[in-house]
MARDRENTOR-842910 format. One record per residue (C-alpha): residue number from 0; residue in three letters; z, y, x. Coordinates in nm, 4 decimals. Each point is the difference from the previous one (the first is absolute). Layout:
<recs>
lumza; seza; pz; py; px
NUM; ALA; Z; Y; X
...
</recs>
This chain:
<recs>
lumza; seza; pz; py; px
0; MET; 4.8951; 1.3935; 9.1956
1; LYS; -0.0307; 0.3410; 0.1668
2; ALA; -0.3243; 0.0649; -0.1843
3; ARG; 0.1623; -0.0926; -0.3282
4; THR; 0.2943; 0.2308; 0.0766
5; GLY; -0.2387; 0.2832; 0.0855
6; LEU; -0.1801; -0.0402; -0.3330
7; ALA; 0.3317; 0.0098; -0.1850
8; ILE; 0.1073; 0.3190; 0.1766
9; ALA; -0.3366; 0.1618; -0.0788
10; ALA; 0.0353; -0.0958; -0.3631
11; VAL; 0.3477; 0.1530; -0.0155
12; LEU; -0.1247; 0.3174; 0.1661
13; THR; -0.2881; 0.0192; -0.2491
14; LEU; 0.2314; -0.0454; -0.2950
15; THR; 0.2417; 0.2633; 0.1228
16; ALA; -0.2845; 0.2393; 0.0755
17; CYS; -0.1673; -0.0358; -0.3396
18; PRO; 0.2549; 0.2024; -0.1987
19; GLU; -0.0184; 0.2773; 0.2584
20; ASP; -0.3781; -0.0097; -0.0005
21; ARG; 0.0007; 0.0111; -0.3777
22; LYS; 0.2336; 0.2983; 0.0091
23; VAL; -0.2299; 0.1827; 0.2426
24; GLU; -0.2989; -0.0884; -0.2155
25; GLU; 0.1782; 0.1230; -0.3113
26; GLU; 0.0904; 0.3289; 0.1687
27; ARG; -0.3597; 0.0379; 0.1145
28; ARG; -0.1236; -0.0709; -0.3539
29; VAL; 0.2450; 0.2469; -0.1542
30; ARG; -0.0916; 0.2676; 0.2502
31; THR; -0.3684; -0.0577; -0.0678
32; THR; 0.0519; 0.0135; -0.3781
33; ALA; 0.1993; 0.3211; 0.0348
34; GLN; -0.2768; 0.1472; 0.2123
35; VAL; -0.2687; -0.0910; -0.2553
36; MET; 0.2149; 0.1424; -0.2817
37; ALA; 0.0399; 0.3247; 0.1957
38; GLU; -0.3765; 0.0172; 0.0432
39; GLY; -0.0456; -0.0532; -0.3740
40; ARG; 0.2463; 0.2759; -0.0850
41; ALA; -0.1793; 0.2304; 0.2433
42; GLU; -0.3276; -0.0646; -0.1852
43; LEU; 0.1697; 0.0833; -0.3299
44; ALA; 0.1324; 0.3228; 0.1503
45; LYS; -0.3603; 0.0868; 0.0943
46; ASN; -0.1060; -0.0721; -0.3621
47; LYS; -0.2050; -0.3032; 0.1012
48; PRO; 0.1282; -0.2672; -0.2395
49; ASP; -0.2952; -0.2360; 0.0579
50; ARG; 0.0918; -0.0313; 0.3684
51; ALA; 0.3669; -0.0324; -0.0892
52; ILE; -0.0839; -0.2888; -0.2340
53; MET; -0.1478; -0.1977; 0.2905
54; LYS; 0.3094; 0.0632; 0.2126
55; PHE; 0.2454; -0.1049; -0.2705
56; LYS; -0.2019; -0.3136; -0.0764
57; GLU; 0.0185; -0.0853; 0.3696
58; ALA; 0.3766; 0.0551; -0.0065
59; ILE; 0.0314; -0.2347; -0.3007
60; SER; -0.1929; -0.2713; 0.1846
61; MET; 0.2361; 0.0398; 0.2958
62; SER; 0.3211; 0.0074; -0.2095
63; PRO; -0.0803; -0.1593; -0.3381
64; GLY; 0.3662; -0.0148; -0.1000
65; ASP; 0.0675; 0.3713; 0.0569
66; ILE; -0.0028; 0.2133; -0.3165
67; ASP; -0.0607; 0.3422; 0.1602
68; PRO; -0.3692; -0.0560; 0.0917
69; TYR; -0.0693; -0.0928; -0.3630
70; LEU; 0.1651; 0.3194; -0.1239
71; GLN; -0.1962; 0.2109; 0.2476
72; LEU; -0.3228; -0.1804; -0.0911
73; ALA; 0.0608; 0.0707; -0.3693
74; GLU; 0.0438; 0.3713; 0.0760
75; ALA; -0.3193; 0.0014; 0.2086
76; TYR; -0.1900; -0.1650; -0.2859
77; ARG; 0.1331; 0.2650; -0.2384
78; LEU; -0.1081; 0.2847; 0.2254
79; ALA; -0.3424; -0.1625; 0.0329
80; GLY; -0.0323; -0.0011; -0.3784
81; ASN; 0.0291; -0.3788; -0.0300
82; GLU; 0.2701; -0.0188; -0.2663
83; PRO; -0.0517; -0.3724; -0.0817
84; GLY; 0.0333; -0.0784; 0.3712
85; ALA; 0.3270; 0.1934; 0.0164
86; VAL; 0.1507; -0.1823; -0.2981
87; LEU; -0.1199; -0.3418; 0.1221
88; THR; 0.1496; 0.0613; 0.3455
89; LEU; 0.3379; 0.0780; -0.1551
90; LYS; -0.0185; -0.3245; -0.1968
91; GLN; -0.0726; -0.1854; 0.3232
92; ALA; 0.3017; 0.1657; 0.1595
93; GLU; 0.2118; -0.1139; -0.2930
94; GLU; -0.1163; -0.3586; 0.0512
95; VAL; 0.0825; 0.0190; 0.3706
96; SER; 0.3509; 0.1377; -0.0682
97; GLY; 0.0731; -0.2445; -0.2793
98; GLY; 0.0251; 0.2858; -0.2503
99; ASN; 0.3662; 0.0754; 0.0676
100; ASP; -0.0317; 0.3029; 0.2272
101; PRO; 0.1194; 0.3231; -0.1733
102; SER; -0.1805; 0.2100; 0.2620
103; LEU; -0.3256; -0.1649; -0.1031
104; LYS; 0.0721; 0.0691; -0.3667
105; ARG; 0.0599; 0.3644; 0.0900
106; ALA; -0.3239; 0.0112; 0.2018
107; ARG; -0.1905; -0.1471; -0.2934
108; ALA; 0.1522; 0.2558; -0.2364
109; ASP; -0.0938; 0.2837; 0.2377
110; MET; -0.3547; -0.1341; 0.0312
111; LEU; -0.0445; -0.0282; -0.3768
112; LEU; 0.1232; 0.3580; -0.0314
113; LYS; -0.2503; 0.1218; 0.2610
114; LEU; -0.2735; -0.1853; -0.1884
115; HIS; 0.1110; 0.1797; -0.3210
116; GLN; 0.0728; -0.3340; -0.1665
117; TYR; 0.3055; 0.1456; -0.1672
118; LYS; 0.0897; -0.2704; -0.2504
119; PRO; 0.0411; -0.2815; 0.2581
120; ALA; 0.1522; 0.2476; 0.2480
121; ILE; 0.2686; 0.0942; -0.2526
122; ALA; 0.0741; -0.3679; -0.0639
123; GLU; 0.0485; -0.0592; 0.3742
124; PHE; 0.2213; 0.3064; 0.0442
125; VAL; 0.2116; -0.0876; -0.3036
126; ALA; 0.0575; -0.3466; 0.1486
127; LEU; 0.1089; 0.1642; 0.3264
128; ARG; 0.2233; 0.2381; -0.1953
129; ASP; 0.1664; -0.2936; -0.1728
130; MET; 0.0588; -0.1583; 0.3425
131; ASP; 0.1897; 0.3202; 0.0893
132; ILE; -0.1967; 0.0579; 0.3206
133; LEU; -0.1776; 0.3282; -0.0770
134; THR; 0.0969; 0.3257; 0.1674
135; ASP; 0.0908; 0.3056; -0.2082
136; ASP; -0.3419; 0.1532; 0.0722
137; GLU; -0.1654; -0.3180; -0.1244
138; LEU; 0.2182; -0.0092; -0.3123
139; ARG; -0.1030; 0.3562; -0.0821
140; MET; -0.3651; -0.0894; 0.0521
141; VAL; 0.0271; -0.3088; -0.2216
142; ALA; 0.1730; 0.2049; -0.2712
143; LEU; -0.2945; 0.2387; -0.0091
144; LEU; -0.2509; -0.2866; -0.0073
145; LEU; 0.1843; -0.1450; -0.2979
146; ALA; 0.0181; 0.3360; -0.1788
147; HIS; -0.3699; 0.0684; 0.0561
148; SER; -0.0794; -0.3410; -0.1483
149; GLY; 0.1995; 0.0841; -0.3117
150; GLN; 0.3075; -0.2112; 0.0875
151; ILE; 0.2471; 0.2841; -0.0436
152; ASP; 0.3221; -0.1996; -0.0465
153; ALA; -0.0787; -0.2127; 0.3060
154; ALA; -0.0618; 0.3185; 0.1987
155; TYR; 0.3444; 0.1380; -0.0870
156; ARG; 0.1629; -0.3346; 0.0867
157; THR; -0.1696; -0.0066; 0.3399
158; ILE; 0.1681; 0.3206; 0.1213
159; GLU; 0.3400; -0.0821; -0.1529
160; PRO; 0.1350; -0.1698; 0.3178
161; ILE; -0.0680; 0.3143; 0.2039
162; LEU; 0.1604; 0.2312; -0.2550
163; ARG; 0.3061; -0.2225; -0.0238
164; ARG; 0.0499; 0.0435; 0.3743
165; ASN; -0.0970; 0.3659; 0.0072
166; PRO; -0.0207; 0.1614; -0.3457
167; ASP; -0.1476; 0.3258; 0.1349
168; ASP; -0.2512; -0.1417; 0.2495
169; PRO; -0.2744; 0.2722; -0.0030
170; PRO; -0.3077; -0.2226; 0.0593
171; THR; 0.1146; -0.2445; -0.2677
172; LYS; 0.0855; 0.2758; -0.2489
173; THR; -0.3519; 0.1352; 0.0557
174; ILE; -0.1420; -0.3401; -0.0929
175; GLU; 0.2300; -0.0083; -0.3015
176; ALA; -0.1388; 0.3370; -0.1110
177; GLU; -0.3544; -0.1352; 0.0245
178; ILE; 0.0921; -0.3072; -0.2049
179; MET; 0.1574; 0.2301; -0.2597
180; LEU; -0.3227; 0.1989; -0.0261
181; ILE; -0.1957; -0.3186; -0.0610
182; ASP; 0.2665; -0.1116; -0.2497
183; GLY; -0.0475; 0.3168; -0.2050
184; LYS; 0.3388; 0.1437; 0.0982
185; GLU; -0.1599; 0.3243; 0.1069
186; LEU; 0.2969; 0.2328; -0.0524
187; GLU; 0.2381; -0.2236; 0.1985
188; ALA; -0.2594; -0.0427; 0.2752
189; ALA; -0.0592; 0.3757; 0.0247
190; LYS; 0.3737; 0.0676; 0.0313
191; LEU; 0.0348; -0.2667; 0.2684
192; MET; -0.2948; 0.1381; 0.2007
193; ASP; 0.1392; 0.3527; -0.0228
194; ARG; 0.3415; -0.1163; 0.1166
195; LEU; -0.1419; -0.1967; 0.2934
196; ILE; -0.2077; 0.2946; 0.1214
197; GLU; 0.2892; 0.2421; -0.0460
198; GLN; 0.2206; -0.2233; 0.2152
199; LEU; -0.2704; -0.0919; 0.2543
200; PRO; -0.2813; 0.2613; 0.0003
201; THR; -0.1875; -0.1878; 0.2757
202; LEU; -0.0029; -0.3364; -0.1820
203; THR; -0.3780; -0.0433; 0.0091
204; PRO; -0.0297; -0.2974; -0.2422
205; ALA; 0.1883; 0.1959; -0.2686
206; ARG; -0.2147; 0.3101; 0.0633
207; VAL; -0.3200; -0.2045; -0.0302
208; LEU; 0.1225; -0.1795; -0.3120
209; ARG; 0.0890; 0.3291; -0.1722
210; ALA; -0.3338; 0.1493; 0.1080
211; ARG; -0.1771; -0.2978; -0.1594
212; TYR; 0.2074; 0.0506; -0.3132
213; PHE; -0.0847; 0.3720; -0.0149
214; ARG; -0.3705; -0.0731; 0.0568
215; ALA; -0.0110; -0.2639; -0.2743
216; ASN; 0.1553; 0.2551; -0.2371
217; GLY; -0.2459; 0.2753; 0.0946
218; GLN; 0.2549; 0.2057; 0.1977
219; LEU; -0.2280; 0.0374; 0.2988
220; ASP; 0.1686; 0.3033; 0.1594
221; ALA; 0.3350; -0.1779; -0.0074
222; ALA; -0.1623; -0.3093; 0.1516
223; GLU; -0.1455; 0.2023; 0.2855
224; ALA; 0.3341; 0.1726; 0.0601
225; ASP; 0.1675; -0.3375; 0.0464
226; LEU; -0.2728; -0.1187; 0.2370
227; LEU; 0.0302; 0.3187; 0.2051
228; SER; 0.3750; -0.0646; 0.0238
229; VAL; -0.0448; -0.3465; 0.1510
230; ALA; 0.1583; -0.0404; 0.3433
231; GLU; -0.2398; 0.1303; 0.2642
232; ALA; -0.0163; -0.3387; 0.1730
233; ASP; -0.1344; -0.1558; -0.3240
234; ARG; -0.2584; 0.2614; -0.0982
235; ALA; -0.2854; -0.1925; 0.1618
236; ALA; 0.1060; -0.3295; -0.1600
237; PRO; -0.2902; -0.1568; -0.1949
238; GLU; 0.1881; 0.0039; -0.3326
239; VAL; 0.0882; 0.3689; 0.0364
240; VAL; -0.3493; 0.1072; 0.1101
241; THR; -0.1674; -0.2033; -0.2751
242; LEU; 0.2212; 0.1377; -0.2757
243; ARG; -0.0244; 0.3596; 0.1197
244; SER; -0.3802; -0.0260; 0.0264
245; ARG; -0.0173; -0.1182; -0.3610
246; VAL; 0.2338; 0.2763; -0.1178
247; LEU; -0.2012; 0.2703; 0.1790
248; ASN; -0.3242; -0.1298; -0.1491
249; GLU; 0.1540; -0.0043; -0.3480
250; LEU; 0.1104; 0.3604; 0.0583
251; LYS; -0.3692; 0.0767; 0.0812
252; ARG; 0.1031; 0.0979; 0.3541
253; HIS; -0.2679; -0.2172; 0.1539
254; ASP; -0.0349; 0.1941; 0.3251
255; GLU; 0.3701; -0.0490; 0.0700
256; ALA; -0.0323; -0.3701; -0.0757
257; ALA; -0.2823; -0.0236; 0.2534
258; GLN; 0.1978; 0.1971; 0.2588
259; LEU; 0.2891; -0.2425; -0.0450
260; VAL; -0.2106; -0.3077; 0.0781
261; GLU; -0.2618; 0.1233; 0.2506
262; PRO; 0.2315; 0.0404; 0.3038
263; LEU; 0.1467; -0.3447; -0.0584
264; LEU; -0.3494; -0.1468; -0.0246
265; GLU; -0.0991; 0.1600; 0.3297
266; ASP; 0.2858; -0.1888; 0.1652
267; ASP; -0.0845; -0.3242; -0.1816
268; PRO; -0.3722; 0.0156; -0.0928
269; LYS; -0.0235; -0.3626; -0.1183
270; ASN; 0.2991; 0.0098; -0.2334
271; PRO; -0.1351; -0.1175; -0.3398
272; SER; 0.2883; 0.1609; -0.1913
273; LEU; -0.0707; 0.3443; 0.1452
274; LEU; -0.3757; -0.0447; -0.0428
275; SER; 0.0527; -0.0862; -0.3676
276; LEU; 0.2339; 0.2947; -0.0583
277; LEU; -0.2479; 0.2448; 0.1473
278; ALA; -0.2844; -0.1630; -0.1960
279; GLN; 0.1935; 0.0592; -0.3212
280; THR; 0.0475; 0.3657; 0.0911
281; ARG; -0.3714; 0.0351; 0.0796
282; LEU; -0.0782; -0.1306; -0.3492
283; ARG; 0.2268; 0.2674; -0.1473
284; GLN; -0.1861; 0.2580; 0.2119
285; ASP; -0.3334; -0.1201; -0.1451
286; ARG; -0.1045; -0.1256; 0.3433
287; GLY; -0.1130; -0.3421; -0.1158
288; ALA; -0.2214; -0.0749; 0.3007
289; ASP; 0.2866; 0.0679; 0.2419
290; ALA; 0.2297; -0.2131; -0.2138
291; GLN; -0.2448; -0.2906; 0.0115
292; VAL; -0.0164; 0.0119; 0.3811
293; LEU; 0.3806; -0.0189; 0.0163
294; ILE; 0.0113; -0.2829; -0.2552
295; ASP; -0.2545; -0.1995; 0.1999
296; ARG; 0.2027; 0.0517; 0.3172
297; ALA; 0.3193; -0.1171; -0.1724
298; LEU; -0.1684; -0.3075; -0.1469
299; GLY; -0.1530; -0.0674; 0.3412
300; GLU; 0.3534; -0.0326; 0.1337
301; ASN; 0.1136; -0.2122; -0.2965
302; ALA; -0.2498; -0.1125; -0.2620
303; LYS; 0.2788; -0.0783; -0.2493
304; PHE; 0.1989; 0.3199; 0.0486
305; ALA; 0.1250; 0.0964; -0.3456
306; PRO; 0.0214; 0.3818; 0.0478
307; ALA; -0.3607; 0.0164; 0.1287
308; LEU; -0.1270; -0.2169; -0.2860
309; SER; 0.1903; 0.2178; -0.2469
310; VAL; -0.1528; 0.3218; 0.1364
311; ARG; -0.3449; -0.1572; -0.0128
312; GLY; 0.0728; -0.0897; -0.3621
313; GLU; 0.0838; 0.3656; -0.0687
314; SER; -0.3301; 0.0982; 0.1594
315; PHE; -0.1856; -0.2380; -0.2321
316; GLU; 0.2008; 0.1296; -0.2961
317; GLN; -0.0899; 0.3610; 0.0815
318; GLY; -0.3647; -0.1050; 0.0086
319; GLY; 0.0233; -0.1652; -0.3414
320; ASN; -0.0354; -0.3546; 0.1335
321; LEU; 0.2992; -0.1372; -0.1880
322; ASP; -0.0775; -0.3708; 0.0473
323; SER; -0.0045; 0.0397; 0.3798
324; ALA; 0.3136; 0.2136; -0.0166
325; ILE; 0.1861; -0.2674; -0.1975
326; ALA; -0.1210; -0.2685; 0.2411
327; ASP; 0.1334; 0.1943; 0.3009
328; TYR; 0.3318; 0.0770; -0.1697
329; GLU; 0.0460; -0.3661; -0.0913
330; THR; -0.0935; -0.1135; 0.3518
331; ALA; 0.2519; 0.2475; 0.1431
332; LEU; 0.2738; -0.1463; -0.2199
333; ARG; -0.0888; -0.3552; 0.0946
334; SER; 0.0325; 0.1056; 0.3623
335; ASP; 0.3340; 0.1769; -0.0585
336; PRO; 0.1536; -0.0298; -0.3482
337; THR; 0.2704; 0.2546; 0.0900
338; TYR; -0.2437; 0.2855; 0.0689
339; SER; 0.0387; 0.2250; -0.3040
340; PRO; -0.2909; 0.2536; -0.0021
341; PRO; -0.2618; -0.2463; -0.1359
342; LEU; 0.2340; -0.0862; -0.2860
343; GLY; 0.0082; 0.3615; -0.1173
344; ARG; -0.3814; 0.0140; 0.0109
345; LEU; -0.0559; -0.3385; -0.1656
346; TRP; 0.1915; 0.0047; -0.3259
347; PRO; -0.2012; 0.2837; -0.1630
348; LEU; -0.3233; -0.1774; 0.1011
349; TYR; 0.1267; -0.3239; -0.1516
350; LEU; 0.0758; 0.1803; -0.3267
351; LYS; -0.3545; 0.1413; -0.0034
352; GLN; -0.1254; -0.3557; 0.0271
353; LYS; 0.2361; -0.1176; -0.2795
354; ARG; 0.1884; -0.2166; 0.2518
355; THR; 0.3361; 0.0786; -0.1564
356; GLY; 0.1865; -0.2929; 0.1545
357; ASP; -0.1146; 0.0941; 0.3509
358; ALA; 0.0962; 0.3629; -0.0610
359; MET; 0.3475; -0.1032; -0.1170
360; THR; 0.0536; -0.2295; 0.3009
361; THR; -0.1139; 0.2768; 0.2351
362; LEU; 0.2360; 0.2556; -0.1529
363; GLU; 0.2816; -0.2545; 0.0108
364; THR; -0.0594; -0.0505; 0.3736
365; LEU; 0.0146; 0.3765; 0.0527
366; LEU; 0.3282; 0.0082; -0.1900
367; PHE; 0.1584; -0.2741; 0.2116
368; MET; -0.1134; 0.1757; 0.3162
369; GLY; 0.1723; 0.3198; -0.1115
370; GLU; -0.3323; 0.1856; 0.0052
371; ALA; -0.0713; 0.0471; -0.3708
372; SER; -0.0143; 0.3588; -0.1249
373; PRO; 0.1726; 0.1006; -0.3258
374; ALA; -0.3365; -0.0034; -0.1789
375; GLU; -0.0755; -0.3463; 0.1357
376; LYS; 0.3373; -0.1296; -0.1180
377; VAL; -0.0684; 0.1281; -0.3515
378; GLN; -0.3492; -0.1533; 0.0095
379; LEU; 0.1541; -0.3340; 0.0965
380; ALA; 0.2480; 0.0267; -0.2870
381; ARG; -0.2888; 0.0603; -0.2424
382; LEU; -0.1848; -0.3043; 0.1340
383; TYR; 0.3128; -0.2129; -0.0389
384; VAL; 0.0322; 0.1058; -0.3632
385; ASP; -0.3706; -0.0405; -0.0761
386; SER; -0.0036; -0.3491; 0.1516
387; ASN; 0.3350; -0.1068; -0.1522
388; THR; 0.1433; -0.0971; 0.3369
389; ASP; 0.2995; 0.1595; 0.1742
390; PHE; 0.1618; 0.2229; -0.2646
391; LYS; 0.3326; 0.0270; 0.1882
392; ARG; -0.1620; 0.1394; 0.3123
393; ALA; -0.2154; 0.2247; -0.2182
394; ARG; 0.3173; 0.1423; -0.1579
395; THR; 0.1476; 0.0657; 0.3461
396; LEU; -0.3159; 0.1796; 0.1139
397; VAL; -0.0204; 0.2144; -0.3139
398; ALA; 0.3700; 0.0887; 0.0195
399; GLU; -0.0543; 0.1148; 0.3583
400; ALA; -0.2948; 0.2165; -0.1094
401; LEU; 0.2018; 0.1535; -0.2868
402; ARG; 0.2714; 0.1077; 0.2427
403; ARG; -0.2646; 0.2257; 0.1555
404; ASP; -0.1635; 0.1069; -0.3239
405; PRO; 0.2410; -0.0651; -0.2913
406; LYS; -0.2131; 0.1755; -0.2652
407; ASN; -0.3311; -0.1695; 0.0794
408; VAL; -0.1339; -0.1096; -0.3394
409; GLU; -0.2179; -0.2840; 0.1326
410; LEU; 0.2867; -0.1439; 0.2023
411; LEU; 0.2362; 0.0224; -0.2993
412; LYS; -0.2537; -0.1868; -0.2163
413; LEU; -0.0373; -0.2671; 0.2686
414; LYS; 0.3790; -0.0324; 0.0272
415; ALA; 0.0341; -0.0369; -0.3769
416; LYS; -0.2630; -0.2738; 0.0002
417; ILE; 0.1773; -0.1892; 0.2798
418; ASP; 0.3423; 0.0430; -0.1623
419; LYS; -0.1343; -0.1414; -0.3259
420; ILE; -0.1405; -0.3046; 0.1761
421; LEU; 0.3217; -0.0624; 0.1953
422; ALA; 0.2370; 0.0698; -0.2920
423; PRO; 0.2130; -0.3014; -0.0982
424; LYS; -0.1531; -0.1817; -0.2899
425; ASN; 0.2074; 0.0025; -0.3210
426; PRO; 0.0159; -0.3566; -0.1254
427; GLY; 0.0839; 0.1219; -0.3499
428; ILE; 0.2124; -0.1969; -0.2461
429; ILE; -0.0459; -0.3737; 0.0085
430; ILE; 0.0656; -0.1639; -0.3379
431; MET; 0.1065; -0.3625; 0.0307
432; LYS; -0.1020; -0.2244; -0.2860
433; HIS; 0.2390; -0.2785; -0.0889
434; ARG; -0.1451; -0.3263; -0.1009
</recs>
């Protein structure tokens, strides 16, 4: 009887201890997972994604129901250049979460954006927008993505909630000005940019946008003046440095362009953006061998880096190797469809090869990115008319050009041709015969 009682007491003690033991074990497991995750993040910080991948896989095996290791693993795959692995890992995370986690949807949208898969990224962000869970910064970003993909009305609608709350919000009004430029409302956009900068002279996004506008319209001195007026804290920002380097090169002030980039490159010698910028300047200085060394260094850091591929394409183009130039420009655009310089180099080469459709698509992309020059807009209008496609947009583009040059005979002829095509058809008199 005593033995039986002792066994019963032991059983009770075991049962009461089990939950506590399980709690201790769970805490130990969580602590261990957190430690492995920290080690993985440390490897990412040291730019060693392959090692980070092993750590995050270990964390997943330890905590298979936790979403965060999957998200970190996807980022490590991306940094390692394994884009399919990144996308597959996000799908696995979705399966684990049951597909109802908005944070996972946001992570997937961010990943698609980083992979330059803009069409599915936009779809994800629009879904998040419709769920009313995006921040104002994200709404502005989505509006630009929509505008750059040609969805102008959707872009305006995306920033409407912000402007209803704050009609004069400077960052949002800057985005509105950019959408207007893409929409062909150049005069309204110019007035809005001027007003924003007059009210807030240190509003860097507005300064950069107006500088881009001036550059696209050939007003290079005005573009440089805006870039020199950027807030001092933003003058080393990649967008500012890149744009100013291009402007200086287009002004034939190549030594100044080099002097702008060289000190930054000394501080960050492996930066592929800076290497590509300096390579482009070296090409303008007829220092092709030096440019090639810089291009190779940039591509060594990132074999798919669009700016480096674009500069290499320019090098081929200067040497008369047009097929290789086109191949590099196209590869650059596959790597990053939003990088505009290859587009400006490609469309004339496509026309030389009688690839009219490709030329028109390329010019259209430049237009939606807000990077098309006045001459390029007129060229696009001509291609629309010649191919019997988008006469309404052609009329808008020609009207914009005539505001600059109202007596241009060629433009007036093109306008007359478009007006004739778009004129309402006169049905004439219909005579009804009675039977």
